[in-house]
N, C-alpha and C positions, 0 to 999 in steps of 0.2 A: 516197222515199229516192233519193239520187243514185246513179247507176251508178258503179261503180269503174272507174277508168281506169288505163292503164299496168300491167296485171295482172302482168307479169313482174317489176316492181320494187317492187310495193306492199308486200311483206313484207320488204324488204331491211333496213329500220330496225326490227327487232323488239325487243320488250322482253325483257330477260334475267330469267327467273324462276329463283330459287334455292330450295333446300330450306328454308332458314332464313327466307325471305321478307323479306330486308333490302332494302327499297326506299327510295331516297333521292331524293324529288322535289325539284326545284329551285324555289325560290320566286322569283317575278319581283320585281325591285326597282322601286319607283316612280321616275319621272323627277324627280330632285331639282332640276333646273334650271328647272322650270316653277313660276311663282309664281301663287298663287290670286288671281283678280280678283273673287272673290265679294264682294258687298256685306255689310256688317256686319248681323247679324240684329237685329230689333227685339223678339225674344222671342216672336213669334207662330209658330204651326205649323199647317200644313194639317190639317184634321180627320181625313182618311184616314191621314195619317202618324202623328197622335196615337194613333189606334186601333191602328195597327200596332205602335207603340212600347210600347203597353200590353199587347201580346201577344194582342189580341182577334182579329185577322185580318191577312192581307196587305193591302197598300194597295188592290189591285183588289177584294178581297172586302169591304174596308171601304167602298168606294164603293157597293156594292150595299146594305150595311146602312144607309148614309146615305140612299140613294135611297128605301128602303121606310119611312123614318121611325123607325128603331129607336134613333136617337141624339138626345139632347137636350143643349143647352148653356144653362146657367143657367135650366133649366126649360122652354125653348122647343125644339120639334122643329126640327131643321135638316136640310133636304134639298138644300141648295145645294152643288153640287160646287165645290171650291176654297175653301170656308169656312175661315177662319183662327181658330184658338183663341188667345186672349190669356192672358198670365199672370194667374192668379187665377180664370179661368173654371172653372165646375163642369160637367164633362162626364159624362154618364150613358149607359149602354148597358143596355137592358132594365131600367131602374130602378136599376141599381147604379152608384155613382160610381167612375170609373176614373181612373188617372193613369199616365203612362209609366213603365215599369219599366226597370231597368238591364238591358242585354242580357247574356245568359249563354250560353256555348257549352261544351258538355260532350261529351267523346269516350269512348265505352264500347267495351270489347272484349267483345262479346256472347257468352255461353256458349249451349249447346244448351238446349232445353226451356223457352225463354221466348218468349212471344208479343209481337210488336212492335205494341202497342196501348196506349192509356192506361188501359183497363179491359176486363175480359173477363167476359161474362155467365155463362160456364161455370165461373168461378172458377179458371182456370188462371193460372200464374205469368206476369207481364208484365215487360217490360224496365223499367217505371217503378219497380218494387221495387228494382232495382239502382242507380238514380240518385236515389232519394228524398232523400238527404242531400247531394246535390251543389249545390243552389241554394236560396235562400230564396224563389224565385218558381217558378211553374209552367212547366215546359219540356216540349217535345214532340219525339218522334223525327222526324228528317228522312228521309222514305222509310221503307222497311221491310226487314227480313230475315225469312225464314221461321223457323218454330219451331226447326227442326233446322239452320239455317244459323248459323254463328258469324262473329265478326270485327267490323270497324269499323262503328260506328253512332253518328251524330251527333245530339245533342239541342240545342234552343235555344228561346228565346222570341222570336227575331227572325223574325217572319212573312215579311218581304220576302226575307230570305236563304234561308229554307226553301223558299219558292216558286221562287226562282231555281235552287237546287240540284236541284230535282226536275222542272223543266220540260224537256221533250225538246229544245227549241231550243238550250239551253246545252251539251248533249252532255257532261255531267259524267262524267269517267272513273272507272271502277271496275275493280279487278283482283281476281280470285278464284283461289284454290288449290282445284282440283277433284280429288277422288279417286274413281275409277270402280271398278266391280265386276270389270273386266277391262282388259287393255291396249288402248289406243286404236290402231286401225289407221291407218297413215300415209294410206291412201286416204280414211278418214273425217275425218282432220284436214284434208285438202285440201278436202273437201266443206264443212267448217265455215268454212274460210278464204274459199271462193268464195261462201258465203251459202246458207242453207237456207230453204225455203218452209214455214213452219209454218201452223197453222190460222188464226192471226191475221195472217198476212202474212210477207213476207221479213224475215229477220234476218241481219245480218252483224256479226261480231265485229271489233274493231279489231286484235287480234292473238291468237295462240294458239301455245303451244309446250310441249314437255315440260319438267318441272321438273328442273333440273340436279342430278345425283346421286341421283335417285329413279327408281323403276320406271316403266315407260311407261303405268301406269294413273293416273299423277298428271300433271296438266297445269295450266298457268297460262293464264287467259283474261282478256284486257283487253276491256272492252265499255263502251259508254255508254248502251245501251238500259236503260230502267227498267221494261220490261214484266214482268208478274207471272210469277214462277218461270222467267224466261227462260233462265238458265244450265242449270237442271235439264232444261227442255224441249228444249233443243238436243241434249243427249246422249240423252235418252229417245227422241227422234225417230229416232236412229240405232241404237237397241237397247241402250243402256247404262243402268245404274242408277248414280246418284250416291250414293255411300255416305258422302261427307264433302264439305262445301262451306264454305269459309272466305273471307270477304272481307278481303283484306289491305290494300286501299287504296280510299279514297273521296275524290274531289275533292282529291287531293294529301295526304290525311291517312292515316297508317299506325298500326298497333297496336304499333309497335316499343317495347320496354321497358314495355308495358302488359299486365299479367297478365290472363288470362281472367276475366271477371266484375268487373274493376276499371274505374274511370273516372278521367279527369283533365280539367282545364279547358284549353281551347286557349290558346296564347300569343297575344299581340297580333300577332305576325308571321303566325301561321297565320290569324287572323281577317282581317287585311288582305289576305292572299292570296286567301281565299275571296271577299271582296268585289270583287276584281279579275277574277274568272273571267267 
């Protein structure tokens, strides 16, 4: 992790956290002056991309499936990297015929007491039950929220985008509304701003401040780390218990006008924004 420089000014441009959680991220506009010089397609598609579009795996994971001979085209095992599928080809994975699915993007305002997994061996309620009628294809959660954490959770069958949004190098921004068991001391807030050394290494938030109009046991935290239970562990390290944790923003997406336990499809504008991250 890079060292923070210009310590005196690094928190000058802080995020304004409000009690209502009304965040209005700005979507970047594509440069309309650039014209595409891409050649016209002949209808073929690289096999790894074909698998990704079918929701089987991300392109990188698909390369591994191809390498071990788990994929056949027209009955023949294909292990060639860069192999192109032609219109009419029969592609199979583990004996099942597959074809590219239409990409679906669903945003859920997750309630408490739901596990972020596709299935649970203990029979507990999962987030999949909340979005089961949202799409005609199988979708998966992007990242995870703890059972008792609420808020923004994205689902999709777009393997490439899911991989991108969860990979640390892309530093996807998340904002949490945190409610503690007691008021946060200003000295502890400074410690969090400066960075804390946890059991799995140094952690630094992007910003932290008190929630406007709320008691000082409520804070807003902006962070890009996706480490397990990271927000809870930051405060536990300093002797606080997190009694409520709500993710109000993920990758520019908010839960505004979305009731707890409800879902909606992303707009084209939102999908385009995610792909530009």
